[in-house]
py3Dmol code that shows the C-alpha trace and the ligand (Angstrom):
import py3Dmol

protein = """\
ATOM      1  CA  UNK A   1      20.442 -27.362  20.248  1.00  0.00           C
ATOM      2  CA  UNK A   2      21.059 -25.626  16.900  1.00  0.00           C
ATOM      3  CA  UNK A   3      23.255 -22.771  16.323  1.00  0.00           C
ATOM      4  CA  UNK A   4      22.903 -22.121  12.608  1.00  0.00           C
ATOM      5  CA  UNK A   5      21.075 -23.440   9.299  1.00  0.00           C
ATOM      6  CA  UNK A   6      23.601 -26.007   8.803  1.00  0.00           C
ATOM      7  CA  UNK A   7      23.214 -27.625  12.323  1.00  0.00           C
ATOM      8  CA  UNK A   8      19.435 -27.475  11.825  1.00  0.00           C
ATOM      9  CA  UNK A   9      19.395 -29.110   8.536  1.00  0.00           C
ATOM     10  CA  UNK A  10      21.650 -31.825   9.741  1.00  0.00           C
ATOM     11  CA  UNK A  11      19.194 -32.301  13.000  1.00  0.00           C
ATOM     12  CA  UNK A  12      16.121 -32.679  10.529  1.00  0.00           C
ATOM     13  CA  UNK A  13      17.898 -35.113   8.446  1.00  0.00           C
ATOM     14  CA  UNK A  14      19.417 -37.461  11.193  1.00  0.00           C
ATOM     15  CA  UNK A  15      16.074 -37.469  12.846  1.00  0.00           C
ATOM     16  CA  UNK A  16      13.732 -37.499   9.929  1.00  0.00           C
ATOM     17  CA  UNK A  17      11.887 -34.296  11.301  1.00  0.00           C
ATOM     18  CA  UNK A  18      10.806 -30.984   9.696  1.00  0.00           C
ATOM     19  CA  UNK A  19      12.098 -27.729  10.862  1.00  0.00           C
ATOM     20  CA  UNK A  20       9.047 -26.992  13.014  1.00  0.00           C
ATOM     21  CA  UNK A  21       9.643 -30.349  14.998  1.00  0.00           C
ATOM     22  CA  UNK A  22      13.115 -29.263  15.894  1.00  0.00           C
ATOM     23  CA  UNK A  23      11.915 -25.663  16.621  1.00  0.00           C
ATOM     24  CA  UNK A  24       9.271 -26.916  18.814  1.00  0.00           C
ATOM     25  CA  UNK A  25      11.534 -29.173  20.845  1.00  0.00           C
ATOM     26  CA  UNK A  26      13.861 -26.218  21.335  1.00  0.00           C
ATOM     27  CA  UNK A  27      11.023 -23.986  22.553  1.00  0.00           C
ATOM     28  CA  UNK A  28       9.568 -26.685  25.002  1.00  0.00           C
ATOM     29  CA  UNK A  29      13.462 -27.069  26.408  1.00  0.00           C
ATOM     30  CA  UNK A  30      13.742 -23.402  26.984  1.00  0.00           C
ATOM     31  CA  UNK A  31      10.264 -22.530  28.245  1.00  0.00           C
ATOM     32  CA  UNK A  32       9.211 -25.872  30.139  1.00  0.00           C
ATOM     33  CA  UNK A  33       6.099 -25.731  28.582  1.00  0.00           C
ATOM     34  CA  UNK A  34       4.242 -28.827  26.826  1.00  0.00           C
ATOM     35  CA  UNK A  35       3.817 -28.867  22.979  1.00  0.00           C
ATOM     36  CA  UNK A  36       0.208 -28.029  23.118  1.00  0.00           C
ATOM     37  CA  UNK A  37       1.085 -25.067  25.337  1.00  0.00           C
ATOM     38  CA  UNK A  38       3.532 -23.744  22.965  1.00  0.00           C
ATOM     39  CA  UNK A  39       1.066 -24.244  20.062  1.00  0.00           C
ATOM     40  CA  UNK A  40      -1.650 -22.379  22.093  1.00  0.00           C
ATOM     41  CA  UNK A  41       0.871 -19.402  22.306  1.00  0.00           C
ATOM     42  CA  UNK A  42       1.265 -19.487  18.480  1.00  0.00           C
ATOM     43  CA  UNK A  43      -2.446 -19.716  17.874  1.00  0.00           C
ATOM     44  CA  UNK A  44      -3.077 -16.450  19.847  1.00  0.00           C
ATOM     45  CA  UNK A  45      -0.435 -14.501  18.136  1.00  0.00           C
ATOM     46  CA  UNK A  46      -1.697 -15.684  14.642  1.00  0.00           C
ATOM     47  CA  UNK A  47      -5.072 -14.366  15.576  1.00  0.00           C
ATOM     48  CA  UNK A  48      -3.578 -10.921  16.483  1.00  0.00           C
ATOM     49  CA  UNK A  49      -1.606 -11.110  13.245  1.00  0.00           C
ATOM     50  CA  UNK A  50      -4.701 -12.160  11.215  1.00  0.00           C
ATOM     51  CA  UNK A  51      -6.865  -9.332  12.698  1.00  0.00           C
ATOM     52  CA  UNK A  52      -4.129  -6.595  12.392  1.00  0.00           C
ATOM     53  CA  UNK A  53      -3.670  -7.564   8.838  1.00  0.00           C
ATOM     54  CA  UNK A  54      -7.547  -6.935   7.958  1.00  0.00           C
ATOM     55  CA  UNK A  55      -8.193  -3.986  10.006  1.00  0.00           C
ATOM     56  CA  UNK A  56      -7.384  -1.184   8.036  1.00  0.00           C
ATOM     57  CA  UNK A  57      -8.296  -2.527   4.528  1.00  0.00           C
ATOM     58  CA  UNK A  58     -11.473  -0.685   4.503  1.00  0.00           C
ATOM     59  CA  UNK A  59     -10.908   2.207   6.899  1.00  0.00           C
ATOM     60  CA  UNK A  60      -8.242   4.900   6.868  1.00  0.00           C
ATOM     61  CA  UNK A  61      -6.637   4.911  10.398  1.00  0.00           C
ATOM     62  CA  UNK A  62      -4.252   7.901  10.845  1.00  0.00           C
ATOM     63  CA  UNK A  63      -0.879   7.245  12.476  1.00  0.00           C
ATOM     64  CA  UNK A  64      -0.290   8.815  15.927  1.00  0.00           C
ATOM     65  CA  UNK A  65       2.015  11.398  14.194  1.00  0.00           C
ATOM     66  CA  UNK A  66      -0.268  12.170  11.608  1.00  0.00           C
ATOM     67  CA  UNK A  67       2.343  11.513   9.016  1.00  0.00           C
ATOM     68  CA  UNK A  68       0.582   8.373   7.282  1.00  0.00           C
ATOM     69  CA  UNK A  69      -2.870   7.234   6.804  1.00  0.00           C
ATOM     70  CA  UNK A  70      -5.107   5.216   4.640  1.00  0.00           C
ATOM     71  CA  UNK A  71      -2.386   3.272   2.406  1.00  0.00           C
ATOM     72  CA  UNK A  72      -4.042  -0.124   2.773  1.00  0.00           C
ATOM     73  CA  UNK A  73      -7.351   1.151   1.806  1.00  0.00           C
ATOM     74  CA  UNK A  74      -6.115   3.277  -1.319  1.00  0.00           C
ATOM     75  CA  UNK A  75      -4.292   0.004  -2.361  1.00  0.00           C
ATOM     76  CA  UNK A  76      -7.534  -2.102  -1.964  1.00  0.00           C
ATOM     77  CA  UNK A  77      -9.546   0.268  -4.078  1.00  0.00           C
ATOM     78  CA  UNK A  78      -6.967   0.388  -6.728  1.00  0.00           C
ATOM     79  CA  UNK A  79      -7.198  -3.459  -6.623  1.00  0.00           C
ATOM     80  CA  UNK A  80     -10.805  -3.403  -7.056  1.00  0.00           C
ATOM     81  CA  UNK A  81     -10.776  -1.186  -9.987  1.00  0.00           C
ATOM     82  CA  UNK A  82      -9.384  -4.344 -11.697  1.00  0.00           C
ATOM     83  CA  UNK A  83      -6.415  -3.014 -13.969  1.00  0.00           C
ATOM     84  CA  UNK A  84      -3.040  -3.591 -11.948  1.00  0.00           C
ATOM     85  CA  UNK A  85       0.428  -4.493 -13.086  1.00  0.00           C
ATOM     86  CA  UNK A  86       1.295  -6.781 -10.499  1.00  0.00           C
ATOM     87  CA  UNK A  87      -1.147  -9.898 -10.106  1.00  0.00           C
ATOM     88  CA  UNK A  88      -3.847  -8.828  -7.511  1.00  0.00           C
ATOM     89  CA  UNK A  89      -2.998 -11.638  -5.164  1.00  0.00           C
ATOM     90  CA  UNK A  90       0.367 -10.055  -4.807  1.00  0.00           C
ATOM     91  CA  UNK A  91      -1.220  -6.394  -4.312  1.00  0.00           C
ATOM     92  CA  UNK A  92      -3.543  -8.012  -1.744  1.00  0.00           C
ATOM     93  CA  UNK A  93      -0.627  -9.317   0.243  1.00  0.00           C
ATOM     94  CA  UNK A  94       0.864  -5.867   0.268  1.00  0.00           C
ATOM     95  CA  UNK A  95      -2.304  -4.177   1.238  1.00  0.00           C
ATOM     96  CA  UNK A  96      -2.582  -6.689   4.364  1.00  0.00           C
ATOM     97  CA  UNK A  97       0.861  -5.766   5.129  1.00  0.00           C
ATOM     98  CA  UNK A  98       0.123  -2.073   5.196  1.00  0.00           C
ATOM     99  CA  UNK A  99      -2.691  -2.816   7.284  1.00  0.00           C
ATOM    100  CA  UNK A 100      -0.438  -4.335   9.995  1.00  0.00           C
ATOM    101  CA  UNK A 101       1.689  -1.339   9.851  1.00  0.00           C
ATOM    102  CA  UNK A 102      -1.067   0.911   9.966  1.00  0.00           C
ATOM    103  CA  UNK A 103      -2.281  -0.612  13.093  1.00  0.00           C
ATOM    104  CA  UNK A 104       1.217  -0.243  14.642  1.00  0.00           C
ATOM    105  CA  UNK A 105       1.680   3.063  13.777  1.00  0.00           C
ATOM    106  CA  UNK A 106      -1.563   3.993  15.378  1.00  0.00           C
ATOM    107  CA  UNK A 107      -0.735   2.196  18.455  1.00  0.00           C
ATOM    108  CA  UNK A 108      -3.015  -0.640  18.015  1.00  0.00           C
ATOM    109  CA  UNK A 109      -2.139  -4.289  18.744  1.00  0.00           C
ATOM    110  CA  UNK A 110       0.264  -6.283  16.396  1.00  0.00           C
ATOM    111  CA  UNK A 111       2.779  -8.830  16.790  1.00  0.00           C
ATOM    112  CA  UNK A 112       6.479  -7.728  16.303  1.00  0.00           C
ATOM    113  CA  UNK A 113       7.500 -10.471  14.331  1.00  0.00           C
ATOM    114  CA  UNK A 114      10.500  -9.958  14.186  1.00  0.00           C
ATOM    115  CA  UNK A 115      10.249  -6.345  14.975  1.00  0.00           C
ATOM    116  CA  UNK A 116       7.325  -3.878  15.000  1.00  0.00           C
ATOM    117  CA  UNK A 117       8.818  -1.931  12.132  1.00  0.00           C
ATOM    118  CA  UNK A 118       8.737  -5.226   9.967  1.00  0.00           C
ATOM    119  CA  UNK A 119       5.453  -6.547  11.177  1.00  0.00           C
ATOM    120  CA  UNK A 120       3.457  -6.659   8.049  1.00  0.00           C
ATOM    121  CA  UNK A 121       5.372  -8.960   5.935  1.00  0.00           C
ATOM    122  CA  UNK A 122       5.154 -12.571   7.557  1.00  0.00           C
ATOM    123  CA  UNK A 123       1.490 -12.276   8.160  1.00  0.00           C
ATOM    124  CA  UNK A 124       0.702 -10.870   4.915  1.00  0.00           C
ATOM    125  CA  UNK A 125       2.588 -13.416   2.874  1.00  0.00           C
ATOM    126  CA  UNK A 126       1.406 -16.307   5.020  1.00  0.00           C
ATOM    127  CA  UNK A 127      -2.418 -15.535   5.196  1.00  0.00           C
ATOM    128  CA  UNK A 128      -2.558 -14.702   1.567  1.00  0.00           C
ATOM    129  CA  UNK A 129      -0.996 -18.010   0.545  1.00  0.00           C
ATOM    130  CA  UNK A 130      -3.034 -19.898   3.282  1.00  0.00           C
ATOM    131  CA  UNK A 131      -6.333 -18.428   1.784  1.00  0.00           C
ATOM    132  CA  UNK A 132      -5.542 -18.842  -1.858  1.00  0.00           C
ATOM    133  CA  UNK A 133      -4.156 -22.623  -1.422  1.00  0.00           C
ATOM    134  CA  UNK A 134      -6.696 -23.521   1.510  1.00  0.00           C
ATOM    135  CA  UNK A 135      -4.086 -24.542   3.615  1.00  0.00           C
ATOM    136  CA  UNK A 136      -5.067 -26.188   7.001  1.00  0.00           C
ATOM    137  CA  UNK A 137      -4.590 -24.535  10.346  1.00  0.00           C
ATOM    138  CA  UNK A 138      -2.066 -27.124  11.390  1.00  0.00           C
ATOM    139  CA  UNK A 139       0.377 -26.545   8.371  1.00  0.00           C
ATOM    140  CA  UNK A 140      -0.138 -22.700   8.736  1.00  0.00           C
ATOM    141  CA  UNK A 141       0.822 -22.870  12.547  1.00  0.00           C
ATOM    142  CA  UNK A 142       3.940 -25.076  11.490  1.00  0.00           C
ATOM    143  CA  UNK A 143       4.662 -22.441   8.763  1.00  0.00           C
ATOM    144  CA  UNK A 144       4.886 -19.656  11.734  1.00  0.00           C
ATOM    145  CA  UNK A 145       6.979 -21.949  13.729  1.00  0.00           C
ATOM    146  CA  UNK A 146       9.362 -22.551  10.690  1.00  0.00           C
ATOM    147  CA  UNK A 147       9.473 -18.695  10.340  1.00  0.00           C
ATOM    148  CA  UNK A 148      10.500 -18.445  13.923  1.00  0.00           C
ATOM    149  CA  UNK A 149      13.439 -20.985  13.518  1.00  0.00           C
ATOM    150  CA  UNK A 150      14.738 -18.914  10.697  1.00  0.00           C
ATOM    151  CA  UNK A 151      14.419 -15.946  12.606  1.00  0.00           C
ATOM    152  CA  UNK A 152      16.236 -17.293  15.671  1.00  0.00           C
ATOM    153  CA  UNK A 153      19.061 -18.377  13.463  1.00  0.00           C
ATOM    154  CA  UNK A 154      19.529 -14.816  12.270  1.00  0.00           C
ATOM    155  CA  UNK A 155      19.262 -13.463  15.852  1.00  0.00           C
ATOM    156  CA  UNK A 156      21.769 -16.006  17.021  1.00  0.00           C
ATOM    157  CA  UNK A 157      24.399 -15.397  14.430  1.00  0.00           C
ATOM    158  CA  UNK A 158      23.631 -11.447  13.439  1.00  0.00           C
ATOM    159  CA  UNK A 159      20.732  -9.246  14.366  1.00  0.00           C
ATOM    160  CA  UNK A 160      17.248  -8.416  13.799  1.00  0.00           C
ATOM    161  CA  UNK A 161      17.477  -4.651  14.752  1.00  0.00           C
ATOM    162  CA  UNK A 162      17.644  -2.031  12.267  1.00  0.00           C
ATOM    163  CA  UNK A 163      19.609   0.079  14.906  1.00  0.00           C
ATOM    164  CA  UNK A 164      22.255  -2.429  14.588  1.00  0.00           C
ATOM    165  CA  UNK A 165      22.179  -3.824  11.065  1.00  0.00           C
ATOM    166  CA  UNK A 166      20.044  -1.541   8.906  1.00  0.00           C
ATOM    167  CA  UNK A 167      16.663  -2.337   7.248  1.00  0.00           C
ATOM    168  CA  UNK A 168      18.265  -5.439   5.637  1.00  0.00           C
ATOM    169  CA  UNK A 169      18.408  -6.990   9.142  1.00  0.00           C
ATOM    170  CA  UNK A 170      14.805  -5.925  10.131  1.00  0.00           C
ATOM    171  CA  UNK A 171      12.560  -5.990   7.010  1.00  0.00           C
ATOM    172  CA  UNK A 172      15.132  -8.456   5.248  1.00  0.00           C
ATOM    173  CA  UNK A 173      14.918 -10.809   8.069  1.00  0.00           C
ATOM    174  CA  UNK A 174      11.103 -10.759   8.218  1.00  0.00           C
ATOM    175  CA  UNK A 175      10.973 -11.413   4.392  1.00  0.00           C
ATOM    176  CA  UNK A 176      13.403 -14.143   4.731  1.00  0.00           C
ATOM    177  CA  UNK A 177      11.347 -15.807   7.600  1.00  0.00           C
ATOM    178  CA  UNK A 178       8.152 -15.450   5.217  1.00  0.00           C
ATOM    179  CA  UNK A 179       9.879 -16.872   2.050  1.00  0.00           C
ATOM    180  CA  UNK A 180      11.045 -19.843   4.035  1.00  0.00           C
ATOM    181  CA  UNK A 181       7.824 -20.292   5.751  1.00  0.00           C
ATOM    182  CA  UNK A 182       5.907 -20.266   2.356  1.00  0.00           C
ATOM    183  CA  UNK A 183       8.039 -22.680   0.822  1.00  0.00           C
ATOM    184  CA  UNK A 184       7.192 -25.262   3.681  1.00  0.00           C
ATOM    185  CA  UNK A 185       3.624 -24.378   3.364  1.00  0.00           C
ATOM    186  CA  UNK A 186       3.602 -25.163  -0.294  1.00  0.00           C
ATOM    187  CA  UNK A 187       5.465 -28.501   0.401  1.00  0.00           C
ATOM    188  CA  UNK A 188       9.097 -27.535  -0.505  1.00  0.00           C
ATOM    189  CA  UNK A 189      12.135 -29.322   0.969  1.00  0.00           C
ATOM    190  CA  UNK A 190      14.412 -28.154   3.697  1.00  0.00           C
ATOM    191  CA  UNK A 191      16.960 -27.097   1.425  1.00  0.00           C
ATOM    192  CA  UNK A 192      14.662 -25.168  -0.754  1.00  0.00           C
ATOM    193  CA  UNK A 193      13.333 -23.272   2.425  1.00  0.00           C
ATOM    194  CA  UNK A 194      16.700 -22.059   3.157  1.00  0.00           C
ATOM    195  CA  UNK A 195      17.509 -21.088  -0.512  1.00  0.00           C
ATOM    196  CA  UNK A 196      14.460 -19.069  -0.467  1.00  0.00           C
ATOM    197  CA  UNK A 197      15.531 -17.355   2.664  1.00  0.00           C
ATOM    198  CA  UNK A 198      19.137 -16.811   1.516  1.00  0.00           C
ATOM    199  CA  UNK A 199      17.993 -15.200  -1.778  1.00  0.00           C
ATOM    200  CA  UNK A 200      15.475 -12.903   0.002  1.00  0.00           C
ATOM    201  CA  UNK A 201      18.383 -11.530   2.138  1.00  0.00           C
ATOM    202  CA  UNK A 202      20.648 -11.396  -0.657  1.00  0.00           C
ATOM    203  CA  UNK A 203      18.161  -9.073  -2.556  1.00  0.00           C
ATOM    204  CA  UNK A 204      18.021  -6.233   0.189  1.00  0.00           C
ATOM    205  CA  UNK A 205      21.608  -6.604   1.379  1.00  0.00           C
ATOM    206  CA  UNK A 206      22.869  -3.158   2.267  1.00  0.00           C
ATOM    207  CA  UNK A 207      19.460  -1.744   2.856  1.00  0.00           C
ATOM    208  CA  UNK A 208      19.918   0.980   5.226  1.00  0.00           C
ATOM    209  CA  UNK A 209      17.739   2.145   8.152  1.00  0.00           C
ATOM    210  CA  UNK A 210      16.830   5.713   7.750  1.00  0.00           C
ATOM    211  CA  UNK A 211      13.175   6.519   9.106  1.00  0.00           C
ATOM    212  CA  UNK A 212      12.194  10.156   8.954  1.00  0.00           C
ATOM    213  CA  UNK A 213      12.046  11.995  12.184  1.00  0.00           C
ATOM    214  CA  UNK A 214      13.295   8.821  13.780  1.00  0.00           C
ATOM    215  CA  UNK A 215       9.639   7.674  13.384  1.00  0.00           C
ATOM    216  CA  UNK A 216       8.835   4.023  12.030  1.00  0.00           C
ATOM    217  CA  UNK A 217       6.581   5.107   9.421  1.00  0.00           C
ATOM    218  CA  UNK A 218       8.484   6.711   6.323  1.00  0.00           C
ATOM    219  CA  UNK A 219       9.923   4.722   4.524  1.00  0.00           C
ATOM    220  CA  UNK A 220       9.120   1.918   6.682  1.00  0.00           C
ATOM    221  CA  UNK A 221       5.603   1.079   5.223  1.00  0.00           C
ATOM    222  CA  UNK A 222       7.052   0.718   1.874  1.00  0.00           C
ATOM    223  CA  UNK A 223      10.045  -1.292   2.933  1.00  0.00           C
ATOM    224  CA  UNK A 224       7.147  -3.810   4.406  1.00  0.00           C
ATOM    225  CA  UNK A 225       5.564  -3.949   0.627  1.00  0.00           C
ATOM    226  CA  UNK A 226       8.784  -4.681  -1.230  1.00  0.00           C
ATOM    227  CA  UNK A 227       9.553  -7.344   1.780  1.00  0.00           C
ATOM    228  CA  UNK A 228       6.335  -8.929   0.803  1.00  0.00           C
ATOM    229  CA  UNK A 229       7.066  -8.888  -2.947  1.00  0.00           C
ATOM    230  CA  UNK A 230      10.557 -10.159  -2.249  1.00  0.00           C
ATOM    231  CA  UNK A 231       9.390 -13.075  -0.028  1.00  0.00           C
ATOM    232  CA  UNK A 232       6.774 -14.219  -2.513  1.00  0.00           C
ATOM    233  CA  UNK A 233       9.427 -13.947  -5.367  1.00  0.00           C
ATOM    234  CA  UNK A 234      12.049 -15.881  -3.507  1.00  0.00           C
ATOM    235  CA  UNK A 235       9.617 -18.600  -2.322  1.00  0.00           C
ATOM    236  CA  UNK A 236       8.624 -19.264  -6.034  1.00  0.00           C
ATOM    237  CA  UNK A 237      12.250 -19.152  -7.073  1.00  0.00           C
ATOM    238  CA  UNK A 238      13.252 -21.858  -4.652  1.00  0.00           C
ATOM    239  CA  UNK A 239      10.070 -24.038  -5.359  1.00  0.00           C
ATOM    240  CA  UNK A 240      11.181 -23.738  -9.030  1.00  0.00           C
ATOM    241  CA  UNK A 241      14.468 -25.246  -8.068  1.00  0.00           C
ATOM    242  CA  UNK A 242      16.396 -22.218  -8.324  1.00  0.00           C
ATOM    243  CA  UNK A 243      19.191 -22.019  -5.738  1.00  0.00           C
ATOM    244  CA  UNK A 244      21.294 -19.433  -3.779  1.00  0.00           C
ATOM    245  CA  UNK A 245      24.914 -20.326  -4.406  1.00  0.00           C
ATOM    246  CA  UNK A 246      26.084 -18.970  -1.018  1.00  0.00           C
ATOM    247  CA  UNK A 247      24.632 -21.030   1.864  1.00  0.00           C
ATOM    248  CA  UNK A 248      22.064 -19.242   4.431  1.00  0.00           C
ATOM    249  CA  UNK A 249      24.745 -19.128   7.234  1.00  0.00           C
ATOM    250  CA  UNK A 250      27.263 -17.181   4.987  1.00  0.00           C
ATOM    251  CA  UNK A 251      24.590 -14.879   3.688  1.00  0.00           C
ATOM    252  CA  UNK A 252      23.615 -13.891   7.446  1.00  0.00           C
ATOM    253  CA  UNK A 253      27.171 -13.622   8.156  1.00  0.00           C
ATOM    254  CA  UNK A 254      27.797 -11.290   5.395  1.00  0.00           C
ATOM    255  CA  UNK A 255      24.578  -9.293   5.978  1.00  0.00           C
ATOM    256  CA  UNK A 256      25.793  -8.817   9.790  1.00  0.00           C
ATOM    257  CA  UNK A 257      29.192  -7.641   8.417  1.00  0.00           C
ATOM    258  CA  UNK A 258      27.525  -5.086   6.176  1.00  0.00           C
ATOM    259  CA  UNK A 259      25.327  -4.046   9.028  1.00  0.00           C
ATOM    260  CA  UNK A 260      28.239  -3.283  11.280  1.00  0.00           C
ATOM    261  CA  UNK A 261      30.041  -1.348   8.558  1.00  0.00           C
ATOM    262  CA  UNK A 262      27.034   1.002   8.133  1.00  0.00           C
ATOM    263  CA  UNK A 263      27.643   4.440   9.721  1.00  0.00           C
ATOM    264  CA  UNK A 264      25.394   5.574  12.524  1.00  0.00           C
ATOM    265  CA  UNK A 265      23.558   7.916  10.421  1.00  0.00           C
ATOM    266  CA  UNK A 266      22.062   4.826   8.680  1.00  0.00           C
ATOM    267  CA  UNK A 267      21.096   2.789  11.688  1.00  0.00           C
ATOM    268  CA  UNK A 268      17.751   3.960  12.987  1.00  0.00           C
ATOM    269  CA  UNK A 269      19.110   7.455  14.184  1.00  0.00           C
ATOM    270  CA  UNK A 270      16.844   9.371  11.610  1.00  0.00           C
ATOM    271  CA  UNK A 271      19.872  11.426  10.600  1.00  0.00           C
ATOM    272  CA  UNK A 272      20.987   9.947   7.169  1.00  0.00           C
ATOM    273  CA  UNK A 273      19.359   8.512   4.080  1.00  0.00           C
ATOM    274  CA  UNK A 274      15.772   9.731   3.513  1.00  0.00           C
ATOM    275  CA  UNK A 275      15.700  11.196   7.024  1.00  0.00           C
ATOM    276  CA  UNK A 276      18.652  13.396   6.002  1.00  0.00           C
ATOM    277  CA  UNK A 277      17.102  14.787   3.122  1.00  0.00           C
ATOM    278  CA  UNK A 278      15.587  18.331   2.960  1.00  0.00           C
ATOM    279  CA  UNK A 279      12.105  16.854   3.052  1.00  0.00           C
ATOM    280  CA  UNK A 280      13.223  14.621   5.996  1.00  0.00           C
ATOM    281  CA  UNK A 281      14.532  17.479   7.878  1.00  0.00           C
ATOM    282  CA  UNK A 282      11.615  19.624   7.285  1.00  0.00           C
ATOM    283  CA  UNK A 283       9.364  16.889   8.346  1.00  0.00           C
ATOM    284  CA  UNK A 284      11.196  16.487  11.365  1.00  0.00           C
ATOM    285  CA  UNK A 285      11.177  20.185  12.344  1.00  0.00           C
ATOM    286  CA  UNK A 286       7.557  20.440  11.824  1.00  0.00           C
ATOM    287  CA  UNK A 287       6.859  17.540  14.239  1.00  0.00           C
ATOM    288  CA  UNK A 288       9.674  17.987  16.840  1.00  0.00           C
ATOM    289  CA  UNK A 289      10.454  21.775  16.223  1.00  0.00           C
ATOM    290  CA  UNK A 290      14.253  22.900  16.264  1.00  0.00           C
TER     291      UNK A 290
END
"""
ligand_1 = """\
8
SF4
S 13.892 1.711 7.845
Fe 14.520 1.284 9.954
S 12.772 1.743 11.250
Fe 11.940 1.607 9.152
S 11.539 -0.646 8.883
Fe 13.457 -0.559 8.311
S 14.577 -0.970 9.996
Fe 12.725 -0.569 10.918
"""
view = py3Dmol.view(width=600, height=400)
view.addModel(protein, "pdb")
view.setStyle({"model": 0}, {"cartoon": {"style": "trace"}})
view.addModel(ligand_1, "xyz")
view.setStyle({"model": 1}, {"stick": {}})
view.zoomTo()
view.show()
């Protein structure tokens, strides 16, 4: 139906439709489901995402490895003290991303959108803006479908996997999905949606995947945090009329080329980057022994 952003934009313009309309058509064609059935699946996923984005805001839940615990709660307590550098909405959004992440690390239920390691970014961004701007349920649903279309294009032309393309492909893609969806939610045009997504990936290009001890915890939670801030920023930039000079499809191709040129140590093997530091090696030894 469409292989890249350029084809999707053309389809939208030729048929006077939005990205979510075309993405829904594609989903119906692939699954044989009716539109209401596809939307029901989205609604079920949105509920899981909402629940996980709230679950650990007020209670510390340790990860299975014991490496991390209570980040969302600590950030919420800091926000409540009222003196923060970033605005409180942005930090609240980050706290919700931490919550999703902590639910994942404690083997709770999350939606891997697009992956478990990047699961906090999309819900955190969309729910925070939904609540702040009083967005309707239908627009929220359409925003998640728009995000899916952006992720689908990245997957078709590059990768969403840290093991294949580094963290730029995983958290970078999640943030691009979120920023594009935010622009849709706030009434932006199709071109602005892809400018936001392009700028978001551009900002993290080359980001490596280096989880300590090979566990999706450190630095992954903080990569979700910066993914949230990146997505919020780029959505605002695009809505302000600021453009990414390089089109989305070329940005995705460049990201993929960078990913393929990364050494194996920096692609989720838990050997290079932060995982390869003396501290990273010490933690690995403590958990897994020699
Ligand atoms: S560092 Fe690797 S494992 Fe961690 S979130 Fe990024 S891509 Fe996923």
